[in-house]
Every structure is written in structure tokens, then in C-alpha cells.
C-alpha positions as a printed NumPy array, in Angstrom:
array([[-42.613,  58.755,  -3.819],
       [-45.008,  55.863,  -3.381],
       [-47.071,  54.899,  -6.562],
       [-50.588,  53.462,  -6.353],
       [-51.084,  51.072,  -9.219],
       [-54.786,  50.292,  -9.962],
       [-55.422,  47.291, -12.206],
       [-58.824,  46.096, -13.166],
       [-59.639,  42.703, -14.766],
       [-62.654,  42.78 , -17.039],
       [-64.075,  39.382, -18.102],
       [-67.202,  37.558, -19.053],
       [-67.2  ,  34.002, -20.277],
       [-69.52 ,  32.466, -22.894],
       [-71.747,  30.331, -20.655],
       [-73.103,  27.078, -21.75 ],
       [-76.749,  26.312, -22.02 ],
       [-78.356,  23.104, -20.701],
       [-76.738,  20.205, -22.634],
       [-76.972,  16.584, -21.701],
       [-75.509,  13.414, -23.118],
       [-78.826,  12.69 , -24.822],
       [-78.444,  16.032, -26.651],
       [-75.262,  14.84 , -28.485],
       [-75.795,  14.841, -32.104],
       [-79.135,  16.688, -32.093],
       [-77.794,  20.061, -33.346],
       [-78.553,  21.937, -30.107],
       [-76.601,  25.083, -29.66 ],
       [-73.955,  25.074, -26.885],
       [-73.752,  28.764, -25.758],
       [-76.639,  30.318, -24.011],
       [-76.982,  33.521, -26.109],
       [-79.932,  34.834, -24.098],
       [-78.221,  34.641, -20.708],
       [-74.807,  35.84 , -21.973],
       [-76.414,  38.847, -23.694],
       [-78.559,  39.695, -20.568],
       [-75.538,  39.427, -18.228],
       [-73.178,  41.528, -20.222],
       [-75.889,  44.157, -20.647],
       [-76.631,  44.207, -17.009],
       [-72.995,  44.288, -15.93 ],
       [-72.38 ,  47.048, -18.405],
       [-75.252,  49.099, -16.998],
       [-74.221,  48.549, -13.403],
       [-70.411,  48.523, -13.702],
       [-68.65 ,  49.222, -16.976],
       [-70.501,  52.314, -18.093],
       [-70.81 ,  54.229, -14.828],
       [-67.342,  53.254, -13.581],
       [-65.783,  54.346, -16.932],
       [-67.545,  57.648, -16.579],
       [-66.144,  58.051, -13.056],
       [-62.721,  57.277, -13.968],
       [-62.894,  59.653, -16.866],
       [-64.065,  62.322, -14.635],
       [-61.378,  61.716, -12.102],
       [-58.641,  61.789, -14.766],
       [-59.94 ,  65.272, -15.757],
       [-60.572,  66.424, -12.244],
       [-56.946,  65.564, -11.16 ],
       [-55.31 ,  67.023, -14.369],
       [-54.49 ,  63.516, -15.549],
       [-52.677,  62.576, -12.284],
       [-55.044,  59.702, -11.806],
       [-53.976,  56.767, -13.885],
       [-54.953,  53.09 , -13.994],
       [-54.884,  50.019, -16.081],
       [-57.145,  47.35 , -17.539],
       [-57.111,  43.844, -18.99 ],
       [-60.094,  43.045, -21.   ],
       [-60.439,  39.355, -21.946],
       [-61.2  ,  38.625, -25.688],
       [-64.509,  36.903, -24.556],
       [-65.862,  40.137, -23.017],
       [-64.669,  42.248, -25.809],
       [-66.635,  40.183, -28.382],
       [-69.723,  40.178, -26.176],
       [-69.503,  43.882, -25.794],
       [-69.008,  44.335, -29.579],
       [-72.046,  42.337, -30.226],
       [-74.366,  43.575, -27.502],
       [-73.031,  46.72 , -25.77 ],
       [-70.882,  48.651, -28.243],
       [-71.371,  51.824, -26.28 ],
       [-69.233,  50.103, -23.483],
       [-66.44 ,  49.552, -25.992],
       [-66.548,  53.186, -26.871],
       [-66.331,  54.225, -23.223],
       [-63.156,  52.105, -22.843],
       [-61.735,  53.752, -26.035],
       [-62.44 ,  57.213, -24.47 ],
       [-60.365,  56.118, -21.465],
       [-57.491,  55.029, -23.763],
       [-57.528,  58.369, -25.597],
       [-56.675,  60.285, -22.292],
       [-53.304,  58.733, -22.294],
       [-53.698,  57.878, -18.658],
       [-54.91 ,  54.336, -18.954],
       [-52.815,  51.238, -19.925],
       [-54.432,  48.238, -21.5  ],
       [-52.722,  45.036, -20.724],
       [-52.4  ,  41.72 , -22.745],
       [-53.495,  38.291, -21.646],
       [-54.689,  35.098, -23.403],
       [-57.413,  35.805, -25.84 ],
       [-59.866,  33.528, -24.227],
       [-58.943,  33.882, -20.527],
       [-57.708,  30.333, -20.833],
       [-55.476,  27.865, -18.945],
       [-53.566,  27.256, -22.211],
       [-50.287,  27.605, -20.323],
       [-51.178,  24.418, -18.565],
       [-52.729,  22.794, -21.737],
       [-50.493,  23.471, -24.774],
       [-47.682,  25.978, -25.094],
       [-48.136,  26.745, -28.791],
       [-51.843,  27.541, -28.036],
       [-50.869,  29.707, -25.115],
       [-48.511,  31.743, -27.347],
       [-51.073,  31.916, -30.153],
       [-53.816,  33.225, -27.816],
       [-51.445,  35.827, -26.418],
       [-50.649,  36.99 , -30.002],
       [-54.308,  37.224, -30.996],
       [-55.171,  39.231, -27.745],
       [-52.257,  41.539, -28.277],
       [-53.314,  42.328, -31.752],
       [-56.785,  42.92 , -30.733],
       [-55.79 ,  45.393, -27.941],
       [-53.572,  47.153, -30.301],
       [-56.236,  47.54 , -32.947],
       [-58.931,  48.786, -30.405],
       [-56.788,  51.113, -28.3  ],
       [-53.966,  52.165, -30.58 ],
       [-50.951,  50.978, -28.694],
       [-49.154,  47.572, -28.32 ],
       [-49.355,  46.208, -24.849],
       [-46.106,  45.994, -22.948],
       [-47.56 ,  44.473, -19.687],
       [-48.842,  41.002, -19.436],
       [-51.423,  39.652, -16.982],
       [-51.972,  35.883, -17.31 ],
       [-55.327,  34.282, -16.56 ],
       [-56.25 ,  34.58 , -12.856],
       [-52.658,  36.144, -12.331],
       [-51.19 ,  32.656, -12.63 ],
       [-47.377,  32.874, -12.702],
       [-44.375,  30.703, -12.448],
       [-40.845,  30.679, -13.848],
       [-41.839,  28.972, -17.096],
       [-44.693,  31.446, -17.722],
       [-42.301,  34.334, -16.885],
       [-39.712,  33.149, -19.381],
       [-42.288,  32.719, -22.099],
       [-43.712,  36.35 , -21.413],
       [-40.166,  37.739, -21.586],
       [-39.452,  36.059, -24.914],
       [-42.737,  37.407, -26.246],
       [-41.293,  40.928, -25.659],
       [-43.225,  42.043, -22.711],
       [-41.527,  44.248, -20.11 ],
       [-43.836,  43.724, -17.108],
       [-45.738,  40.713, -15.593],
       [-48.325,  41.008, -12.882],
       [-48.801,  38.443, -10.171],
       [-50.271,  37.768,  -6.7  ],
       [-48.31 ,  38.815,  -3.612],
       [-48.807,  35.47 ,  -1.911],
       [-47.227,  34.949,   1.34 ],
       [-45.94 ,  31.493,   0.387],
       [-44.146,  33.238,  -2.507],
       [-42.638,  36.194,  -0.791],
       [-41.874,  34.78 ,   2.744],
       [-40.684,  37.776,   4.751],
       [-40.392,  40.117,   1.647],
       [-42.896,  42.744,   0.692],
       [-45.232,  42.751,  -2.242],
       [-44.575,  46.528,  -2.524],
       [-41.444,  46.291,  -4.491],
       [-40.693,  45.168,  -8.168],
       [-38.836,  41.803,  -8.583],
       [-37.22 ,  39.82 , -11.396],
       [-38.578,  36.237, -11.835],
       [-35.713,  33.716, -11.627],
       [-34.414,  32.865, -15.022],
       [-35.439,  36.205, -16.62 ],
       [-32.973,  38.803, -17.76 ],
       [-35.172,  42.022, -18.087],
       [-38.783,  41.149, -17.205],
       [-40.105,  43.001, -14.1  ],
       [-42.732,  41.433, -11.824],
       [-45.275,  43.655,  -9.97 ],
       [-47.312,  41.928,  -7.294],
       [-50.784,  42.482,  -5.865],
       [-51.02 ,  43.847,  -2.336],
       [-53.788,  41.527,  -1.306],
       [-54.681,  43.211,   2.049],
       [-55.516,  46.656,   0.497],
       [-57.072,  45.101,  -2.672],
       [-59.415,  42.852,  -0.653],
       [-60.573,  45.805,   1.555],
       [-62.267,  47.027,  -1.624],
       [-63.01 ,  43.854,  -3.459],
       [-64.245,  41.673,  -0.612],
       [-64.714,  43.562,   2.692],
       [-66.065,  46.844,   1.482],
       [-69.789,  45.765,   1.705],
       [-69.452,  43.462,   4.703],
       [-71.495,  44.998,   7.542],
       [-69.742,  42.84 ,  10.038],
       [-66.404,  44.218,   9.198],
       [-64.925,  46.494,  11.863],
       [-64.264,  49.221,   9.351],
       [-67.621,  49.186,   7.668],
       [-68.647,  51.596,   6.156],
       [-65.275,  52.333,   4.595],
       [-64.864,  55.924,   3.379],
       [-62.414,  57.029,   0.587],
       [-60.707,  59.306,   3.111],
       [-60.145,  56.428,   5.578],
       [-58.699,  54.102,   2.835],
       [-56.518,  56.846,   1.587],
       [-55.22 ,  57.451,   5.204],
       [-54.234,  53.647,   5.426],
       [-52.266,  54.066,   2.131],
       [-50.623,  57.152,   3.412],
       [-49.492,  55.291,   6.576],
       [-47.411,  52.831,   4.478],
       [-43.659,  53.363,   5.186],
       [-41.931,  55.812,   2.855],
       [-39.539,  53.286,   1.427],
       [-42.429,  51.414,  -0.297],
       [-42.058,  51.437,  -4.   ],
       [-45.752,  50.937,  -4.928],
       [-49.109,  49.536,  -3.708],
       [-50.674,  47.184,  -6.228],
       [-54.5  ,  47.335,  -6.129],
       [-55.55 ,  44.583,  -8.412],
       [-59.184,  43.405,  -8.569],
       [-62.091,  42.395, -10.851],
       [-63.78 ,  45.418, -12.344],
       [-67.162,  43.898, -11.646],
       [-66.38 ,  44.66 ,  -7.946],
       [-67.829,  48.07 ,  -8.763],
       [-71.582,  47.968,  -9.125],
       [-72.048,  44.179, -10.032],
       [-70.604,  42.08 ,  -7.191],
       [-71.306,  44.993,  -4.884],
       [-74.236,  47.103,  -5.759],
       [-73.916,  50.909,  -6.05 ],
       [-76.899,  52.049,  -4.005],
       [-76.661,  49.413,  -1.313],
       [-72.955,  49.706,  -0.75 ],
       [-71.659,  53.162,  -1.956],
       [-68.904,  51.559,  -4.044],
       [-69.04 ,  53.938,  -6.867],
       [-69.075,  56.954,  -4.655],
       [-66.11 ,  55.546,  -2.959],
       [-64.217,  55.354,  -6.173],
       [-65.388,  58.892,  -7.129],
       [-63.641,  60.487,  -4.228],
       [-60.609,  58.077,  -3.7  ],
       [-58.156,  59.6  ,  -6.144],
       [-58.489,  63.13 ,  -4.648],
       [-57.869,  61.911,  -1.162],
       [-54.851,  59.765,  -2.213],
       [-53.347,  62.813,  -4.036],
       [-53.675,  65.074,  -1.   ],
       [-50.45 ,  63.538,   0.278],
       [-47.719,  64.77 ,  -1.99 ],
       [-45.627,  61.635,  -1.426],
       [-48.237,  59.634,  -3.374],
       [-49.064,  59.414,  -7.072],
       [-50.847,  57.091,  -9.483],
       [-49.009,  55.125, -12.149],
       [-49.766,  52.391, -14.74 ],
       [-47.626,  49.229, -14.608],
       [-45.604,  50.323, -17.642],
       [-44.968,  53.707, -16.218],
       [-43.885,  52.378, -12.909],
       [-41.472,  49.741, -14.347],
       [-39.859,  52.391, -16.578],
       [-38.417,  53.918, -13.456],
       [-38.424,  51.175, -10.752],
       [-35.601,  48.544, -10.637],
       [-36.233,  45.101,  -9.237],
       [-35.319,  44.699,  -5.621],
       [-34.336,  41.1  ,  -6.03 ],
       [-34.553,  37.925,  -8.029],
       [-37.689,  35.917,  -7.02 ],
       [-37.977,  32.121,  -7.301],
       [-41.334,  30.977,  -8.565],
       [-40.963,  27.103,  -8.865],
       [-44.688,  26.437,  -8.409],
       [-47.7  ,  28.206, -10.042],
       [-49.205,  31.036,  -8.063],
       [-52.604,  32.517,  -8.683],
       [-54.875,  35.012,  -6.929],
       [-57.639,  32.506,  -6.288],
       [-58.832,  31.007,  -2.956],
       [-56.767,  30.59 ,   0.256],
       [-54.336,  28.256,  -1.506],
       [-53.335,  30.779,  -4.282],
       [-52.574,  27.917,  -6.645],
       [-54.329,  26.047,  -9.546],
       [-56.692,  23.878,  -7.428],
       [-59.574,  26.272,  -8.149],
       [-59.489,  24.983, -11.692],
       [-57.512,  21.657, -11.645],
       [-57.93 ,  20.397,  -8.08 ],
       [-60.222,  17.491,  -8.65 ],
       [-60.603,  14.538, -11.046],
       [-63.473,  16.046, -12.884],
       [-61.65 ,  19.179, -13.548],
       [-58.532,  17.376, -14.621],
       [-60.414,  15.108, -17.073],
       [-62.315,  17.982, -18.594],
       [-59.027,  19.915, -19.052],
       [-57.365,  16.816, -20.5  ],
       [-60.33 ,  16.085, -22.908],
       [-60.499,  19.683, -24.054],
       [-56.873,  19.866, -25.202],
       [-56.969,  16.265, -26.668],
       [-59.474,  17.8  , -29.12 ],
       [-57.291,  20.586, -30.22 ],
       [-55.565,  18.949, -33.129],
       [-58.927,  17.786, -34.537],
       [-60.237,  21.349, -34.18 ],
       [-57.124,  22.847, -35.797],
       [-57.356,  20.421, -38.703],
       [-60.998,  21.339, -39.408],
       [-60.072,  25.075, -39.208],
       [-57.123,  24.496, -41.639],
       [-59.641,  23.047, -44.121],
       [-61.398,  26.386, -44.371],
       [-63.992,  26.38 , -41.394],
       [-62.05 ,  28.644, -39.036],
       [-65.06 ,  29.185, -36.766],
       [-64.49 ,  25.795, -35.183],
       [-61.268,  27.131, -33.667],
       [-63.075,  30.195, -32.178],
       [-65.818,  27.866, -30.772],
       [-63.134,  25.542, -29.29 ],
       [-61.333,  28.459, -27.858],
       [-64.432,  29.657, -26.016],
       [-64.389,  26.352, -24.262],
       [-60.768,  26.884, -23.173],
       [-62.059,  29.883, -20.841],
       [-61.022,  28.962, -17.281],
       [-64.501,  29.485, -15.921],
       [-65.803,  26.24 , -17.28 ],
       [-63.504,  24.093, -15.133],
       [-63.822,  26.652, -12.348],
       [-67.532,  25.724, -12.115],
       [-66.516,  22.057, -11.435],
       [-64.635,  22.924,  -8.296],
       [-65.518,  20.885,  -5.145],
       [-63.828,  23.085,  -2.467],
       [-66.737,  22.737,  -0.013],
       [-64.568,  23.487,   2.973],
       [-62.093,  25.932,   1.35 ],
       [-63.691,  28.894,  -0.377],
       [-66.652,  26.737,  -1.367],
       [-69.002,  29.774,  -0.914],
       [-66.817,  31.923,  -3.373],
       [-67.258,  29.155,  -6.094],
       [-70.972,  28.814,  -5.416],
       [-71.464,  32.561,  -5.841],
       [-69.905,  32.621,  -9.296],
       [-71.299,  29.347, -10.846],
       [-74.39 ,  29.267, -12.905],
       [-74.902,  25.595, -11.994],
       [-76.567,  23.816,  -9.259],
       [-73.564,  21.522,  -8.71 ],
       [-70.043,  20.868,  -9.888],
       [-71.162,  17.576, -11.394],
       [-73.691,  19.394, -13.503],
       [-71.032,  21.671, -14.985],
       [-68.907,  18.635, -15.664],
       [-71.565,  16.684, -17.4  ],
       [-72.619,  19.754, -19.498],
       [-68.981,  20.486, -20.586],
       [-68.086,  16.9  , -21.399],
       [-71.3  ,  16.591, -23.432],
       [-70.448,  19.599, -25.482],
       [-66.968,  18.338, -26.132],
       [-68.357,  15.063, -27.351],
       [-70.838,  16.865, -29.602],
       [-68.098,  19.122, -30.945],
       [-66.012,  16.116, -31.919],
       [-68.973,  14.471, -33.485],
       [-69.906,  17.397, -35.65 ],
       [-66.368,  17.851, -36.942],
       [-65.998,  14.218, -37.771],
       [-69.299,  14.372, -39.75 ],
       [-67.936,  17.369, -41.683],
       [-70.619,  19.676, -40.473],
       [-69.956,  23.562, -40.903],
       [-69.558,  25.418, -37.621],
       [-72.499,  27.687, -38.4  ],
       [-74.899,  24.722, -38.267],
       [-75.289,  25.388, -34.521],
       [-78.504,  27.255, -33.834],
       [-78.441,  30.029, -31.191],
       [-80.261,  29.225, -27.97 ],
       [-83.592,  31.027, -27.711],
       [-84.407,  30.473, -24.085],
       [-82.315,  31.397, -20.947],
       [-81.143,  29.253, -18.099],
       [-82.016,  30.002, -14.45 ],
       [-78.94 ,  32.249, -13.952],
       [-80.887,  35.561, -13.326],
       [-83.193,  33.83 , -10.777],
       [-80.3  ,  32.924,  -8.641],
       [-79.489,  36.637,  -7.966],
       [-80.796,  36.93 ,  -4.439],
       [-79.212,  33.658,  -3.301],
       [-75.855,  34.854,  -4.805],
       [-76.043,  38.099,  -2.804],
       [-76.403,  36.159,   0.38 ],
       [-73.442,  34.041,  -0.643],
       [-71.429,  37.192,  -1.166],
       [-71.822,  37.996,   2.452],
       [-70.557,  34.636,   3.486],
       [-67.646,  35.038,   1.064],
       [-66.7  ,  38.247,   2.744],
       [-66.869,  36.847,   6.199],
       [-64.619,  33.779,   5.254],
       [-62.121,  36.07 ,   3.405],
       [-61.947,  38.358,   6.446],
       [-61.307,  35.365,   8.712],
       [-58.635,  34.064,   6.427],
       [-56.678,  37.434,   6.562],
       [-56.947,  38.124,  10.307]])
């Protein structure tokens, strides 16, 4: 039997408000509360709440044969708690069905695995405890930020007691092998690796709303037939994608993406050779096909499938270096009794901040421009470094973390919406070309 493994990544960063070198020492707030609140409310209304209802309905309609998994970053969870608690309730309702697995990751969707090993381990511990408290079970599957994996990460994940690791089925990783089998990362003794089938995943996440695509409009029955055509010896098909694909990146009325998901489980289950499983369920019965060498870091981002989306230029590398150079100072301030400094600093470790500094103008540049709230990578760099300098200054002055005043005005993020939608079409065309 072939298992279909749906995994959804749910994440929102704490975006920075306008902050310049001249603002250092002026007690301006760093995080744009207005924009962050409005975005998480909008995404909840368009994606989280309606999609969670659909998934709950499909679990009931299929007598619990539909199953899926989520990884919710700590930053999106804290925003939902503050501003959209009903969305938290809807995820809890999914957990209560017993058909949905909630995964662990770094608490702040960070690149701590590249910055400081102990911080990486601590963020995983924090997030694991948060998920257990919210959803009632300890995660046994780990999903690193942006699906970043290598042999060192895999060993650390195994030592932390996880059974399963998710990754990207990149061609340069697999060679002639298939992403539709479980593997064991080289150097691990019991950890199992499940990989993303990017062709099928991107049909939904990128190509679905592309009018220039040969298969547009894509119907659930058609997509199910493609899955059914996969050879019988396939162990599983990993459909891994951002949850915001449904209703936020691809609007419901304009694309029909929510209707697609409403009907897909039923069509897949029409073929008795197919079933849905969570990563933990699958790995409880699926043995690794072979050992897999992962000497270099693999991610699910851009054509390169590496770390260059976040650490590919000098601005990103300096920002990353300066961020972790400040860690000991922040930890010392937290140890003296002001623990909020550590939480603030960890919000700055979120990978989105260095992602906004990417300068891949000729390689996935449209993708980066779609997601960034800034007019240029340099603006993102200056804003971030200015905030780091201000953070250091405030701690050295002995100021309390609560001295930061919340931002009362928003940035121009919402005004960029129409331009971003046109960028989405360019992104789809570029991704289609890269997969031809």
C-alpha cells in the first residue's frame, strides 16, 4: 500500500518596524506590532481557520482515514495566542481527532544549527515542551527550519530522542534514488528520514494557480489520478508545503484551492491501494531502504536547495555573525533576572530576517521579492543591524526589556499586496521552467 503523507508548515515571523542607525538609543520599538497583528489575523481568516475546518470535515467524512501533520513555529503560536486565540483552538480540535501529528522544530524558526549548537538544542527543547503542552503528546518527528538537514543535524536529532526527520528530496542528494522511500542518514543508528516529493508538492504549492500551466485548472480528481499512477512499490509520497499555500499565497475564490483540498482526500481513497498516514505512523512500519550520505546542508529553498537563501551573501553572513556574537550578552542579562531579553533576541534569530537580505536577482529573485516586506535587501540589512546595535546598547545600559514601547503605526506591507500577487505569477512560471 502507498501512503500519502501531508505535512504543513505554519509560520509567521515577528517583522521589524522601520529602524535606522539614527534611531539607536531612542527607545523606539523594534517589532511592528500593528503589521504583525494584521497579517496573522488576515492569514488566519483566509487560511488557518477555513483550512482547519476543511481538514476536520475530511477526517470525519473519511471515518478518520484522512490524516496529516503540522509544524507550527513558536513565533506563529505566540502571535495566535495574542491575537487569534480561536485559531489555536481550531488546531487543538484537530489534535483531539487523533488523526493529526504535530511536529517539533526550533522554537523560533531559526538557523541556530548554523549559529550555536547549544542554542539549537535549547530551542528544540522549548518548542517540544510547547507542543506537548498545547496538543497533549510529545513530538517524535522533527522538522528543522526550512527542511535543512545534514549528517550533523541528523545525529543531533537522533540524540534528542526523535524517531523521524523530514527533509527535501533534492536531486543532488538522491542521485538516481527515489524520494518515495525512507532512508537512514549516514552516522545514525535508528533515525528514519522521510523526504519531500517536490514534483507533486509543487503542483499544489506553486503551479496550482498558474494559468499558463498546461494542467490549469487542476482538479482534485486529476491530481489523485497522478498519485494513483505511481508504481506500486512506492513506499510513500511526501506532500510537504507551507500551510499558507491554501488561501493566503493562493486566494480561495480566485484559485479554488480550498475546494481542491475539500475533495482531494475522497478521490485519493477511491483507490484501495492508497492511504493517508502521519510521519510517525509511516515510520512505525516502514524500514529504511538504504543509508543516505548528507555531507552538505540540503534545504527546500530555491533551485540550489542549500543555505544560500539565508547565508549566500556578505550582508547575510555578517548579520548572522553579529546576531550570535550578541548571544552571550543576552544570556547574561537574562541570567540576572530579565528573561525577556532572551525572548526578544530569539525573535531576531528567526530565519526570515536574513532571508529578506537575499540578493538572488537571477536565481529565484522573484520568490524572495514576493515574501519580503522591504523595498531592498540593503534596507533589511540596515534595519536588522541597527536593531542589534540598539539591543546591545540597552542591555549595556542595564535597561529592562519592557522599556521598549510597542509600535503604533504600520509599515507599507499591506499596500504591497497587489504587486506581490503579480510576483506570485512570475514565481510560478520560473518554478515551472526549473522543473521541466
